[in-house]
C-alpha positions as CSV (number, residue, x, y, z in Angstrom):
1,X,135.4,-92.6,-60.9
2,X,139.0,-92.0,-61.3
3,X,139.2,-94.4,-63.8
4,X,136.6,-93.1,-65.9
5,X,138.4,-89.6,-65.3
6,X,141.0,-90.1,-66.7
7,X,139.7,-92.2,-69.6
8,X,137.8,-89.2,-70.1
9,X,140.5,-86.8,-70.4
10,X,142.3,-88.4,-73.2
11,X,139.2,-88.1,-75.2
12,X,139.8,-85.0,-77.5
13,X,137.2,-84.4,-80.8
14,X,139.8,-83.6,-83.0
15,X,140.7,-87.4,-83.0
16,X,137.8,-87.7,-84.5
17,X,139.2,-86.4,-88.1
18,X,141.7,-88.9,-87.5
19,X,142.4,-91.3,-91.1
20,X,142.1,-94.7,-89.0
21,X,139.2,-92.9,-86.7
22,X,136.9,-91.6,-90.2
23,X,137.6,-95.4,-92.0
24,X,136.1,-96.7,-88.3
25,X,132.9,-94.1,-88.6
26,X,132.5,-95.6,-92.3
27,X,131.4,-98.8,-90.6
28,X,127.8,-95.9,-90.1
29,X,126.2,-95.4,-93.5
30,X,127.2,-98.4,-94.4
31,X,124.9,-99.9,-91.6
32,X,122.6,-97.4,-93.2
33,X,122.5,-98.9,-97.0
34,X,122.7,-102.5,-95.9
35,X,119.2,-103.0,-95.3
36,X,118.3,-100.9,-98.8
37,X,120.7,-103.4,-100.6
38,X,120.0,-106.2,-99.0
39,X,117.5,-108.1,-102.1
40,X,120.5,-107.3,-104.3
41,X,122.9,-109.8,-104.0
42,X,126.4,-108.1,-105.5
43,X,125.1,-105.0,-103.7
44,X,124.9,-106.6,-100.6
45,X,128.3,-107.8,-100.5
46,X,130.1,-104.9,-102.4
47,X,129.1,-103.3,-98.9
48,X,130.4,-106.6,-96.8
49,X,133.8,-106.3,-98.4
50,X,133.4,-102.5,-97.4
51,X,133.1,-102.4,-94.4
52,X,135.6,-105.6,-94.0
53,X,138.0,-103.4,-95.6
54,X,137.5,-100.5,-93.5
55,X,137.6,-102.6,-89.9
56,X,141.3,-103.9,-91.5
57,X,142.7,-100.4,-92.1
58,X,141.2,-99.0,-90.0
59,X,143.7,-100.9,-87.0
60,X,146.4,-101.7,-89.5
61,X,146.7,-97.7,-90.1
62,X,146.6,-96.6,-86.4
63,X,149.1,-99.2,-85.5
64,X,151.4,-97.6,-88.8
65,X,150.9,-94.2,-88.6
66,X,151.1,-94.0,-84.2
67,X,147.6,-92.9,-84.4
68,X,145.9,-95.1,-81.8
69,X,143.8,-93.3,-79.3
70,X,141.2,-93.4,-76.8
71,X,138.6,-92.2,-79.0
72,X,139.3,-95.3,-82.1
73,X,139.0,-97.6,-78.9
74,X,135.5,-96.8,-78.5
75,X,134.4,-95.6,-82.0
76,X,135.8,-99.0,-82.8
77,X,133.8,-101.4,-81.4
78,X,131.4,-98.9,-81.3
79,X,130.8,-99.1,-86.1
80,X,131.7,-103.3,-85.4
81,X,128.5,-104.1,-83.4
82,X,126.3,-101.4,-85.1
83,X,127.3,-102.6,-88.9
84,X,127.1,-106.1,-87.7
85,X,123.9,-105.3,-85.6
86,X,122.0,-103.9,-88.3
87,X,123.3,-107.2,-91.4
88,X,121.9,-109.8,-88.3
89,X,118.7,-108.1,-88.0
90,X,118.1,-107.3,-91.7
91,X,118.8,-110.7,-92.4
92,X,116.7,-112.3,-90.1
93,X,114.1,-109.9,-90.7
94,X,114.2,-111.4,-94.4
95,X,114.5,-114.6,-93.7
96,X,117.6,-115.2,-95.2
97,X,118.7,-116.6,-91.7
98,X,117.3,-119.1,-89.2
99,X,115.9,-117.5,-85.7
100,X,119.1,-119.9,-84.1
101,X,121.7,-117.8,-85.5
102,X,121.0,-114.9,-83.3
103,X,122.7,-116.9,-80.3
104,X,124.8,-118.8,-83.3
105,X,126.0,-115.5,-84.3
106,X,126.7,-113.9,-80.4
107,X,128.1,-117.2,-78.6
108,X,130.9,-115.0,-77.9
109,X,129.5,-112.4,-76.7
110,X,127.4,-114.2,-74.6
111,X,130.2,-116.2,-73.0
112,X,132.2,-112.5,-72.5
113,X,129.2,-110.7,-70.6
114,X,129.8,-112.5,-67.7
115,X,133.3,-112.0,-67.5
116,X,133.3,-108.0,-68.8
117,X,130.5,-108.1,-65.6
118,X,133.5,-109.7,-63.5
119,X,136.1,-107.7,-64.2
120,X,133.8,-104.3,-63.7
121,X,132.9,-105.4,-60.3
122,X,136.5,-106.4,-59.5
123,X,137.9,-103.2,-60.1
124,X,140.5,-104.9,-62.8
125,X,139.3,-103.2,-65.4
126,X,142.1,-100.9,-66.1
127,X,144.4,-103.7,-65.9
128,X,142.9,-105.7,-68.7
129,X,144.2,-105.4,-72.0
130,X,141.1,-106.3,-74.4
131,X,143.1,-107.1,-76.8
132,X,141.6,-109.5,-79.7
133,X,143.4,-113.2,-80.1
134,X,143.3,-116.2,-82.4
135,X,140.4,-117.6,-81.0
136,X,139.0,-114.6,-81.3
137,X,139.8,-112.8,-84.5
138,X,138.6,-117.0,-85.8
139,X,135.7,-116.2,-84.5
140,X,135.4,-113.3,-86.3
141,X,136.3,-114.8,-89.3
142,X,133.9,-117.4,-89.6
143,X,130.6,-115.3,-88.2
144,X,132.0,-112.6,-90.9
145,X,130.9,-116.1,-93.7
146,X,128.0,-116.9,-91.8
147,X,126.8,-113.9,-92.8
148,X,128.4,-114.2,-96.7
149,X,126.8,-117.4,-97.1
150,X,123.8,-116.5,-95.9
151,X,123.6,-113.9,-99.2
152,X,126.0,-115.9,-101.5
153,X,125.4,-119.9,-100.6
154,X,121.8,-120.8,-98.8
155,X,122.5,-123.7,-98.1
156,X,125.7,-123.6,-96.6
157,X,123.7,-121.6,-94.2
158,X,123.5,-123.6,-91.3
159,X,126.7,-125.7,-91.5
160,X,128.7,-121.7,-91.4
161,X,125.8,-121.1,-88.3
162,X,127.5,-123.4,-86.3
163,X,131.3,-123.3,-87.4
164,X,130.4,-119.6,-85.8
165,X,128.6,-120.5,-82.5
166,X,131.8,-123.5,-81.9
167,X,134.2,-120.6,-82.9
168,X,132.3,-117.8,-80.8
169,X,132.2,-120.3,-77.7
170,X,136.0,-121.0,-77.9
171,X,137.0,-117.6,-78.2
172,X,134.4,-117.0,-75.0
173,X,136.9,-119.5,-73.3
174,X,140.3,-118.5,-74.2
175,X,138.9,-114.8,-73.2
176,X,138.0,-116.9,-70.0
177,X,141.8,-118.0,-69.8
178,X,143.7,-115.5,-70.1
179,X,141.8,-113.2,-67.6
180,X,141.7,-115.5,-64.7
181,X,145.7,-116.4,-65.9
182,X,146.3,-112.4,-65.2
183,X,144.1,-112.8,-61.8
184,X,146.3,-115.8,-60.1
185,X,149.1,-113.2,-61.4
186,X,147.9,-110.0,-59.5
187,X,148.5,-109.7,-55.9
188,X,145.6,-110.9,-53.6
189,X,144.8,-109.5,-50.5
190,X,145.3,-106.2,-48.4
191,X,147.9,-104.8,-51.2
192,X,145.4,-105.3,-53.8
193,X,142.7,-103.0,-51.8
194,X,146.0,-100.4,-51.4
195,X,146.5,-100.4,-55.3
196,X,142.3,-100.2,-56.5
């Protein structure tokens, strides 16, 4: 409960107006726009490119200008998930991706879900830094390539989805390995209980 209160106390509404957070929030109207342009490949690719650009720029700008905030840590992943979910559901609805695309694209999240629950249940949440690593970034890149292929190169959809599933699985395993490594470095027994 204390951890939640301390996080909420660092959540300032004024931070929503900071440039990196505005860039993150731009993915929400882009998500609403995507279903309207999905049948026009150049327009759909332009929306994807704009979303990708905001995703790269928001983090870069936040780090470069020293504007990393609790608000940004919440807004950025929410905007990412809303945009990604909208795109995938739209492509599935328009049959531009097969039904098995969903678990293929979510392989990282499927493996990561039990890890998140374990971290929360063992009170390690405040000690864990959810930073992306190389396998995570690779998985995101391959997922993006799979979505692009559904729009621009349908003959490659199956290949890119398989690659996305493999890359996502590797990222999920790397997150588990990282967290288990951290767990081994934490004090055990009564010391951990007193510090929690």
